[in-house]
N, C-alpha and C positions, 0 to 999 in steps of 0.2 A: 482309660485303658481298654475302650474300644478301639481304639486307635493302636492302640500296640497289637492287640488281638490281628488287627486289619493288618499291619506291619508284617507280624509274624506271616501270616497266609497267606500273602502275597509273595514274601520270600521263598515260602513253601514251595508254591505254585511255581515260581521261576526256576528254584529249582529242579522240582519235578522235569518240567519242560527243559531243560537241559540236559539231564540224565536221559530223557526220553531222544531227543534229537545225536546224544553220543552213541549210543548202542545202534540206533537206525542207520544213521548216516557215517560216522566218523569210523566207528569201532572195526564193523567190515570191512574197513577199505586196507585195513589194520591185520586182517586177517584174510584177506585175500589171497588166495594161491594158485597151482598151477592149473591152467584151464584144462577139463576132459580133454583129450585127444581125440583123434577124427576116427571111427571104427574103421577106417580104410586100413589103418595100420594091420589090421587083422587078419585082411586079404591076403591070400596065397600068392606067389607070382603068376601073373600068366590070370588072375581071375580079375571079375571087373561086377560090379553094381549100376545099374541105373536107379534113378526117382523122380518124380511127376508132382508139382503141387498147382491148385489152382489160387488164381488173385483176385480174388473181391473186392471191389469198393464198400462204403458202408450201408448202400442199398442192398448188397446182396448180389448186387449182378459183378459177373466174369468181365475183368477188365485182361485180365493174361495169361501167361502160365508160365511155369517158369520149371527149366529140368534138371538136371544133374548127372552125369555121366564118369565113373569113378573108374580106373583101371590101375593094376599093380603089375610092378616088375621087381625083379630083386631088389635093387637099389630103390628103385623110386613109386611115389605114387603119383599121378595124373589127375587131376579134377575138371575138367570142363563143364561149363552150366552155362546156358543160353535161356535168359529171361525174353518171352513177344508178348510185349504191352500193345493193345489197342488204342485208339485215340481218343482222349480225357478231354472233357470240357472243364474249366477249372478258370472262374473270374470272369468269365468271356469268352476265354479262348480255348483253342482246340490244339489238343498238345498232338505231333503227329504219330503216325507208328512208328514203335522204336523196338531195336532189336538190341539187345544186352549180350556182351559175350564173354567169358574170364576163363584164363586159364591158368590154373594154379599149379606148381611143381611141388611136392614134400619130399623130404627124406624119410624112412621110415619108420621115424620115431612120430612122424605126424607134424611138422618143422618146418615153416612155409620157405623153401630155397629161391620161390621165381613167381610173380603174378603176371599178368598181362589184361586188361579189361580194354572193352572197346564200348562204345556207344553208336549205333549206326539211325540213321534215320532221320538225323536232325539236319543232312544238309552241310557239316559242317565236321571236321576230325573232332572226336573226343578220346582221348585214351590216356591210360593211364598204366607205365611200367615199372616193379618194382623187383630185385633181387639183394638176396642176402649178401654181403661181402666182407663179412666179418661174425665172428661170436655174438658180438654186440651192438651189430648197425643194421639196417634194412635201408636202402636206398631208395626213392621212389623218385617219375621224374611224371609229368602230366601235359599236355598238350590238348587246349581245347580253341579249335581253331589256330588262327598263328599265336597264340599266347602259348606261352610252355613257363614251367617253374619246376621246382625240385622240393623236395621234404625229404626227413630221415626218420625212421621210428625206431625204437630201441628193438634189436629182437627178439627182446622177451615177449611184447606185444603182438607179435607177427604169430603167435601159438595160437589165437581166436583171432581170426580176423573173417568179418563176415560182410555180409553185402545187404544195405536194408531190405530192400525186396524179397531177402529170403536168408535172415540170421546163422538160421543153421539149420545143417542139413541132419548130423546123428547128433547126439549125446549122450554117448554111455558114463556109466559109472558115476550117476548122480545119487545125492544123498539130503536129506534137507538141511540146509545150512550152510551148503557148499556154495564160495565168492570167489569169484576171478575175473581180471577183466577181460577185455575185449576191445579190438580197433571196429567202429563199425565205418564202410566205406556206404556212401551213398549217391549212385549215377544218376538217380532222377536228379539230383542240382543242378543238374546238365540238360535235361530236361528243359525243366522250370527257370535258368537261369535268365532268360530274360523278363522273368516275372519278378523273381525274388533276388537276383545282385548274387546268389553265391557261387563259391567258386572251388576249387577241388579243394578236399582235405578228407581229413578221416576223424571220426572221435571216439574218445576214449571212455567206455559206459563202464559202467561196475555191477554186474551180475549175482543175484540170486535164486538158490532153489529156494521156493518159501513155504513150500508145503506137497502133502500128497492129498489127491483127490481123484474124483472122478470125473470125465466128459464121455459125452456122446460123440464115437464118432465110426462112421460107417456103417449106423442104426445099431450100434452094440452101446456098453455102457463099457468104460477101459479106465482102470487107475491109472493116473500119469503124476508126473511128478511138475509140480507148475515151478514156472524158472521166470523173473523180472529183469527186468532194467530199466532205466529210463526212456518211458515212451515206448516202451515192449513188452509184450505177455508172451510166453511162450509156454506149451503145454506136451511133455515129454514119455511116450511107454516105457516102460518100466523094460524094454531091451533096448532101448537109446534113440528109439525113431521118433523123430519131431512127427506130431501129429498136428499142431495148430497153430499159430502165429497172428498175434496181433502187433501192428506197429501203426503209431502216431507220426504220418511224414508232415512237414509244412506245405499249404495247400491242399494236397492231395488227402489229408485228414485222415480215418482212420483207414487202412485196410487187410483184410485177412487171407495168412496165405496155407490153406489148407492138405495134409498130402492126401495123394488118391494115385491110383493102379496107374505104372507106367504103360502108355500109349505108343506103342513104333509108330501108328498111324498119326497119332497127333506131334511126336516127336519129328520125323518127316514133313508134313504138311505146315509147321509153323504154328500150329493148333484152330489150324480152322475150321477142323472138322467137332470143335467142339465150339463156334459160335452161336450154338444155342440154346447155350449151358448158362 
């Protein structure tokens, strides 16, 4: 009789675990919907917005700054992003000072038409270019030194394409339970390629809005949505502004990206006036 009850209990525990796994990992994949559109789609033609965020390591030390400059026309939205990274010691090696530039061209519905990403400071060419050439395909080409390659993404995946150093800039129209997929590009893979052997690629991740909560930001308590994906945690203001992002990256560990007031001086100096922070 005891063995029988042990067997029943074990089977029940297994069924419970499998059910929990289904609802946590598989069920959301089936419910994944359209990604939130960039707030830039609401910009009137001729208008623009600039944002800035600091990048901090696990000790809270600033290791870089990232900016975006978004401009709208009658038919297109152009987003230019620049990230300046200071030298960082990783496993006994010191990375060079790096500048990552990304140009993206979207249509007025927020769908990506073109992307051009480059990494400067490595002493070799590191670049990725992509273009939507049909309603179903987005073609990408990459170059690292004298190596080249290509890959294709479904056009639907490019509705949410993020940089691992700042996956999101704005996330409007959120609600708890919203789920979507995004493609994540990690330009740091090339900064550490000699250490990790990684090559150019994108990673498809499932993104979920998991809770409403409060965080401290700018010296105030702010209501936010908590957004999570594999190795990624994001806190978004109710107005869609992304306030804080935490990213676990290979070799670099935990990086925190914190929204801060845009500084024209920092933009034009490459962040050199932020060295003491």
